[in-house]
Phi, psi and omega in degrees: 000122184280172184297323174294321176295318180299316183294327178293315178297314183293321176301322184288319183298325180293317173304307178307312182295321177308308179289319190284346174290343182257329181233130177281300180277111178217110183293321180304310182303315188297318183292325174298317182298314177303311186298322178293312184297333181261015178288154180311318187295338184271000172046044174074013182047039181250208193248007162268141179060024180053037183305322182294318179292327175294316178300309189293329177293316180298321183293313185300314175303314180295317177302310176300316182290329181291331185109019173285154174265155182244146177276349174222160183299326190260350179080007193260152181229088192287151173201174185236154174208158165270139182207139181264128181233168181227110172288325183224130182218099178236130172230129173232133184248104194050245191255007183264118172277127185274145176269128175296140173092324184257311179270324177215163177231149168262138185296137185301339181266005195290152172260173179298144171204154184204141176145173175254140185223148168280153183270133175241100182272129180264096183283168178304325187289310178297324179294334179277351185275154185283349179262009184301315181299311182300308181300315177302315186295317177308309181298316180300314180302332182272005182086022178259158176251118184289134179239108181278134181295157171291151176210166172274136180299346178284339178278095187306308189302304179298321177301311181299319183284325169302321175291327173298312175307310177298321181296329186274347182266117179249117184079018186265163174246125175213165181238130178254120174288141177224148179292326179209166186241143177216120182260166173216202180235147180233143177256013172224173176230130187269175174278343181252169177233107173257138179242134172257129189231141180297124186305312186290350186265344190273127177278108182303335180262012173297143184260332189217143174233127177244130183232149168224107176241122177247103183254148183230102177269118188253120177273141171058049174290133182273114175235193188195152162271162173239128185228128172221172188205158170240119186296146178291137180285333178239327184226074182293339176273003163248150198226149167234130182256123175251133191211166173184159182267137179263342187284158174221202188277344177072223192244146167238093194061238176282344182283122178256131175259098195280331170069049173293301172294319186240086009209047173298331182285333173286323176290323181296327178292315174307310181291324178300314179301315180297327174296318181296311186285340165309311185269356174225072179300149184250183182300307187264161175291134176251124184253131184249116185241121169258107183281146174258168171058027176294312186295346180266007176120037178060036194284327183292318176290325179294318179296325177296314185291331169290321187228070187292143181284315173251151183302130174300320186293338178262004179261123189276324183198149178236134175235107183259134183243121179211131183066071188245019185275350189245244176111357183292345172247017173101204183218161174238147181244101172289140188081355184304322179284350177270311183261076185294320176299318183290314176308311176302318179297313185296319179292327176293316176297320179293319177295311185295332183253356180055046180288302179238152184293340190200141164232123178253150180253140165237163184268204181301144166200139183274052186250002174195191195285354172297323198310303189288331166301321176298319185292334172263013176094005178276121177307133187209139170244149163239117179257131166225143189275158176239145179185200185272351180290112188250349182294128184213130179050041179226148172304339178290340174286077182233158176307334176300329183260334186252107180242122188287148187228198188293340176284345169293315178296321180291322183288326174308303178304318181294315181290323179299307186298325182297308182300320181292319172302321183291338179276000000 
């Protein structure tokens, strides 16, 4: 991080603290938090340029300035993970240069690859053939790159044959056409290099594809959770955790996956709630955790549950916030059907105050950082907001597209009132 970038972050922190000292629920501050966490300097809060560490340092400073106490002097809770990263991702079809993140993706577990290849298009007719595997392997030996047609997952013949082709290729490079693209993070590196390309952009009559993929598999990458707390006024040795993950997908070559809704929005809400509860301490201690490496497989929260900072037996409830940027179509509560009394209390608060238009209940799901708490018997909710904002695991999930509205205020009030109810 260069000196100018550091100055920009420090100036913004100063601005945020000036505003948040006077207002607890503050949409402007929340939007600024999202904008900062999604800044170019943070590199998508992933594992290139230490984007995750820059984000955690920003959050730790915010926690300290808000007035939270820390279980460590730096508010950090370290852990290690393995992760596959991409410094360079370039694809050119004939004379057309494709845009990383928008026109194509590199499979998260792909290895490095480089070269020019003749195109071997695997049509639906060929992919449905029993000879598909043999013909694709033969084409690769002759210097072609196979381009597999897109298909619906419900088409079992095409799906099974595609799976057989991919399984039979060792050390190969191939392209899978997709109707749309969604990226993720991998903690391993495969022997193959798979590239996903938007189907509507691919010319079936293309003759040549040039690729340059530089992958870097990092073992024992040092990341961290960020933890602060407000001591309980009556029972400080009992705890309620409010949490969300701060990490996102990072960079894939020149493409940045900003993660505005997923999950800068959840961190913005959490910090806003922390500001409120510093001024309004509750009966139990409130612990605020920004988890790292959620996108890599809930690694930050798993490490926390294995080595908790506060006793799990004394943790009364966990409230996890992820995808908090919309809300015009309501919210879903994962574990709502498991912890029925708490779900009924939440829906009652919502109905009485007309906060959100709808609250839906779901059962257990391993889809965010609440999961491992649930698995060890700690009551947990995961709330995500629903709305017309559809960008997910795409560079389009950016502050340019995510503008907080009235449902930010209402969801803040809903969570605030529920935490007060739990106390």
